[in-house]
N, C-alpha and C positions, 0 to 999 in steps of 0.2 A: 523730522516732519516730511522732508522730501522723499526719504526712503519708503515711508509708509504709504504716501500718495502713489508713488510709482508701482509698488507691489499691488495695491488695490486696483489700479488701472489695468495692469497686466492680467489680473484674474478676471476682470470684466471682459477684456478682449477675448481671452481664452474661452470663457463661457459662451460668448456670442458666436465664436467660430464653431464650437461643438454643437450648439443649437442649430446653426445653419447646416452643418453636415448631416445632422439627424433629420432635418426637414427635407434635404435634397437627396439623401441616400435611399437605398431599398432595404426592405426587411430581410431577415435571414431566409425566410421562406421564399421570398421573391428572387433572392440571389440563387437559391438552389434550383428554382424552376426555370430561370433564364437560360436558354440554349447558348452554347459556345459556338460562334460562327467563325470558321477558319477560311482564309482566302483560298479560292479554287486554284490548285496548282496548274501551271502551264504545261500542257502535254508535251512530252519529248518528241522531237521530230521522228517520224516513222518512215523507213525506207519503202519505196514503192517499186514495183516491177515496171520498167518503162523509162521514158524520158530520152532526151537526145543531148549528147555532149557535142559542142561545136567548137572546133579548133582551127588554127591556121595550118595550111598544108606545108610540110617541109619542102624547101626549095629543091628542084631537080629530082624529086623522088620518082623511082620507077617501081610501080606497084608490084610487079611480078619478079623483081630481082632484089631479094633481101641482102645480097652480097655487095650491092652497089651502095655502100654506106660512106658518106663523107662528113656527116654532122651528127650531133647528139639527137637532134630532132628526128632524123631518119631512124636512128636506133630505136627510139620510142615508138615511132609509127610501125615499124616492122615487127616489134615485139608483141603487138596486138594480134598479128596474123600468124607469125611463125614462132616456134619455140626451139630451145636448145637442150642439150643433154643435161646440163647443170645450169643453175642460175645463182646469182649472188644476192643475199639479203641486204638490208640497208647498211649493215655494219661491214659488208664486204665478205661475209662468210659463205662458203659453198653450201648450197642446199639442192635438194632433188628437183628435177623437172621431168624431162622425157626419160631420163634414167631414174629408175625407181630406187635402186641401190647398187653398190659397187664394192669391189675389194681388189687388193693387189697381191702380187706374189711376194715372197719374202724379201726380194731385192728392192721392191717398191717401184719397179719400172713398168711391169706388165699389169694392166688393169682390166678386170672383167666387169662389164656393165650389164645389168638386167633391165630391159626396157619395159615401160608400162604400156598398157593397151590403149594408147591414144588413137583417136579416129581422125581421118582426113576430112576436111570441110565438105568436099563434093561427094563423098560416099561414106555414109555412116558405117557401112559394113567393112570398109577397107581400113585396116589397122597399120600403124607405124611398124616398120620392119628395120632390122639392123642394116639391111642393104641400103635403105634410104639415108642413113647416117653416113655410111661409107661413100655413097654418091655425093652427098653434100660436101664432105671433106675433099673429095677429088675435084669437085667443082671449084672450090676455093683455091686449090692448087693451080688450076688452070688460069686463074686470074693473076697469079704471080704477085709481085710486090705492090701492084696497083690496088689490091684489095685491102680494105680496112681489117679484114680477118687474117691477113698474112701472118700476123704474130701467132695465130692459133695453129696453123699448119707447121710453122717453124719449130714448134715444140714436140711434134708428133713424128715418131720414126715409122710406124706402120699402123694400119687399122684393118680389121677383118670381121666379117659377119660369121659368127660361129653357127648360128641358126637364126630364125626369124626374130627371136627376142633376146639374143645374147650377142654382145659386141666385145671384141678383144682389142685393146689399144696398147701399143708399146710406145712409151714416152722416151724422148732422148735423154731425159734426166730423171733420176729417181726422186721421190718426195711428193708430199701433198701439194705444194705450190704448183707443180706441173699441171694439175687438173684445171687451173684457171683458164687455160687455153681452150677448154671445151665449151666455152660460152659463145658458140656460133649457131646461126639459124639452120634448121634442118628442113629441107624440101623433099618432095617425093622423088623417087628414082626415075620416074617418067617425066620429070620436069622439062627436059629439052623437047619433048614431044607435044607439050601443051601449046595451044594457041597463045599468041603474044600477050593478050590482055588478061589472061587468067593468073590468079594468085591463090595457090592452094597451100594451106598450112594446117597446123593442129591447134592453133592458139585460140584465145577466148572470143575472138571476133573473126568474121569472114566478110569478104568483099560482097557488097550488094549492088551498088551502082557506081559506074565510072563515067564522069562527064569531062568536058574540056578543062574545067577549072575546079572540079571538086571530086571527092571520093567519099562514098558512104559505106560504112561497115555496119553489119548487124550482128547481134549476139549469136554465138555458136552454142546451140542448145545441147550439142553432144560433147561439149568440152569435158575432159576428165576431172576437172575441179568443179567447185561450186559455180553454178550458172550465174553470170554477172547480173546485177539489177538493171543497169543501164542498157536499154534495148538497142540504141543506135549511136554510133560515133561518126560524125561527119567532119571532113577536112575541106577547107575552102582556100583556094589560092589567094595569097596576099603578097604584094611586092616586097614588103620589108616588115621588120618587127614593129616599126612605128605605125605602119598601115594596119597591122594586126591589132595593135593597141587602140587605134582609132575605131576599128570595127567593133571592138569590145564596148567602147563608149557608146557606139550607135546601136548596141543590142544585137548585132549580127553574130557575134561569137560569145560564148559564155565561159571560155577558159583560154588564157594565153600565157605561155612561159616566156620569160624575158630576162636578159642580163642587164637591162637598164637599171642604174642605181637609184634613179629618182622615181621609184614606183609607189612610194608612200602616199602620194597624192590620190591614188586610185582607191585607197581604203575607205569604205563607207559602211557604217554599222547597219547590219540587216540587209545590205545590198551587195557589197563586194568584199571579198576576203583577199588579202595579200599575204601569201605564205612564202617565207624564205626557205631555200633548199640548199643543202650542202652539195658542192660539186667536187670533182677531182682536179679542178683547175687551181694550181698553186702558183703564187708569185714569189720569185726568188732572185737573189743576186748571184750570178755566176762569178767566180773569182778566177782571175788570171794568175796562176801560181808561178808564172815566169817572172812576175814582179817580185823582187827579192824581199820587199817589205811585206807584201801580202802572203809570201811563203811562210812567214812567221805566224804561227797559230795565235799568238797573243794579239797581233794586229787585227786578225779576223774576228777574234772575240771582242776586241774593243769596238769595232764597227757594229757588231751585233748589239752590244750594250748601249751604244750611242743612238740607236734608232728608236724613236717613240712611235711604235707601230700603232698603238691605240689612237694616237692623234691622226695618223694617216688614214686608218680605217674609218674614223668618225668623220673627218673633213673631206676626204676624197671619195670613199666608197659608201658613205652614208650608212655606216654600220653593217654593210653587207659583205663582211669578211670576218674570219676568225684567225687571230694570231697563232702561229705554230712555228716551232723551231726545227722540225724534221719533215722530210718529204713523204710522210704517211699521214693521211687525213685524221684529224682529231676525233672523228666519229667512228673510226675503224676499230674492229675488235683487236687488231694488232697494235694499236696505238699505245705507247707507254707515256702516261701522264707525267712521269718524272723527267721526261725529256724537255719539258717547258721550263727553261732556265734563264733565258735572255730577256728579262723584263728591263724596261728602260732604266738605266743606271749610268748617267754621265760621269759620276765620280769614279766608278769602277773602270769605265772606258778610259778616262784620263790617266788613271793609275797604271793600267796595262800599257798604254802608249809611252808613259814615262819609263817603264821598265825596258822598253825597246829603244830608248834613247831619244824619243820625240818629246820636246818641251818647247815652250814659247820663249826662246832665248832672248829676243829683242823686245818682248812684250808688245808686239803689234797685233796680237790676236790670231796669229798663224803659227802653227807648230813648226819648229826647226830642229835640226840635229847638227851638232858640232862635229867637224871632221877636218879633212884637208880644206874643205870649204863648207859653207853652211848650206844645207839642203832645206827645201821647203816641202812639207808633206802635201802632195797634190795627187789627185786621182782623176781618171777619165771614166765617167759613168755613161756607158752606152745604154740607150733605152730603145726597146723594141716598140715601134709605133705602127698603128694600123688604123682600123675603122673607129676605134674609141680613143678618147683623149685622156681618160683617167690615169693611165699608166704614165703618161708624160707629166701630169700634175703630181703624181706620186714621186716621180724622179726628182722634181724640183724640191719637194719637201724633204726627201732624203738628202739632197745636196745642202739644203739649209740646216738640217739637223747635224750633219757632219761638219758643216762650216762653223756651227756654234762650238764645236770641240777644237777647232783650229785647223781642220783639214780643208784644203782648197779643192773643190770638186767642179770639174767641167762637164756639164751634161751634154752628151752627144746623141741627138735623136737620129735614128736610122730606120728606114722603111723595111718592113718585113712582109713577104708574100709566101704563102704556103706552096704556091705553084711555081715559084721562081727560086731555084737553088742559087742563083747569082745575085739575089737581092743584097742591098748594101749591108743590112744587119748580119746576114750569114757570112758575107765576105769578111767583115771585120772580126767576127767570132773565129772563123777558120784561120785567119792570119794572125790572131792574137793582138789585134789593134784595139785594145781596151784594157782597163784595169778591173772594173766591175761592170756587169751587164744585167740590167733589169729586164726580166722577161716572164711570160706566163707559160707554164708547161702542164702536161697531164701525165700522171703515172697510173699504171695498172694497180689493182687492189690487192695484189699478192705480196707486196712489200719489196719487190725487186727494184732496187735503186742503182743497179749496175750502170745505167746510162750516165750517172753522175760520177761514179768512183772507179769504174773499170778503165783500164788503159785504152780499150777500144770503145768505150761508152760514147753514144752519139752526142751527149751533152757535156762530155768532159773535154771541152775546148781549151780549158786552162791548164791541162796536163797535170792534174792532181794524181798522186800515186801514194798508196799506203797499203802494204801487204796485210796488216792487221785488219783493216776495214774490209778488204776483199775476202779474207778468211771468214769473217763474221757473216758476210753476205752469202758465202758458200754454205755455211751452216744453216742459214735460213732456207735457202732454196732446196736443200736436201733433207729437210726435216721429215721424218717418217710418221709422226703423229702430231696431234694438235698441241699437246703440251710442249713438245720440243720446238714446234713452229712458233708458238707465242714466246717462249723463252729466248729463242734466237732473234726474233724481231725486237724484243725489248733490249737485248744486249747490243744489237746493231744501232738502235736509236741513241742509246746512252753514249756509245762511242762516237756517233755522228756529231752530237752536240759538243763533245770534247774536241774533235778534230775540225769541224766546220769546213768540209770540202767546198761548200757553198753556203750562203746565208739565206735560209728559208724565212720568208716574211709572214705570209698569211694564205689561207685557203679562201677562195672566193665563194660567195653565195650568189645564186641566181634566184629568181622569184617566179611564183605562179600567181596570176591574178584570176580569180574565178568567182562566179555567181555564188551568193550566200545560200542558194537553194541546193547547192551541191554538197553532199556530206559523205562521211565514211572514209575520207581520204587518208587520215592518219598522218604519219611523218613521211614526207616526200623526199626522195633522194635521187640525184642524177647518177648515171645516165638513163636509168630506166624508171621514168616517172610513173608508168602504168603497171609497176610491179605487182600491186595489189588491186588491180582494176575490178576484180570480182566483189570487193567490199564497197566500192563507190556507189552512190545512189543519188537520185533526185528525190527530195523528201516533201512531204506535206504534213501539216499539223492536224 
């Protein structure tokens, strides 16, 4: 009886529902007649010709002297006005600029460059000549070691103008990597005859107005590439990066580059974009190979495995860094991804140290080694300090992580000054008064790590020596074609992570904060943020 009742009830409910649907629904004819209304798509932002980019002025910039470079900001500023023979793309690969194409002799030392017909800012009829490049090269020579571009002239044996559009350069060393030194600004041959305030180049922008605290550039309509969308770029003097960020908040600037790790707070949907950018700044631990323990590669490998770099990057740098085991940036075309081997592995670290005789003999949490007397594994960690505190915080975390393995680490902070060769940090490095040294350095993008591994390398303060590593570096620097170049770079990196002359930690990110109305920027990369300035635009919907 219950089953029959339930079945009947369910049929009634179903009939009622169908009747209701029939009453509320539309007929087939009505359905066919009803138009389908789709939401109106939001139009894509469209570039417009015009607009003004407002940025902070690089400190101590001299408008008419592109050879007076001391900061990354200066390099960016000058790149808007002046150009070089070649330029590097975001991956660090050589591309054409004022030199349209080039070729070498069979030995790979003598290169012939054909110049493009670029025009100077102040005279559209006056074209770039090979004599202008020679003059610029000789101008840099006159600056001596004081010039940022001293490295450029150091790789050139001679330069001559064959004719107005042909340049012959003899390099001191054969190979494609030698061409990286040609990334220096070119000025006109009558540069010394110009009035002091003039700044004449061939770049995408030219000087329009110079005031006491600002410089305004306008687009170069005669540029050899695509005419930029943005009409004006203005730079305003600000006392510090913090002041520049405050000026952005006040609406006075619409773009600011910064190394401040706490920039996430500026991000605002539809108003402000915060873009992280890879730099050539790498943090590493220099190793003093005079220390007999650290001279054992297994101990160096153990230290590398013991470091939880992800934790340091997250907690100290707020994710504005990328872990890396080699001194070649992980976004470079020469980077070998197989060189990333030292992930955090305290078990492997302990095993390697045990192989070298370091164990916790008395179970007090500190590694010891039995011998004539019991040693305690202790290290002095020298840390380079300056205007920022993040490196000191990172040093404390490194000490804590090695301490968890049983290594006693004494952190020794020492002040560093670029202008003072006798500062405490350099004194300790030069005299070997350290075991590990935490510091930040920058390498060129040609893969030359000789500063770290050559006997005379400026960063080889720990007296590392290995003939096999030097041979691999020589193969890289003498590579005659791109395939040989990449192959040599990969081999060098794989040997580097086996040998660990030093312990590379991570590459730093900087950030660019800019108005959301600025588009077309693509991937930004230091040191030349304005590399693709012709694609940038202020847009409207």
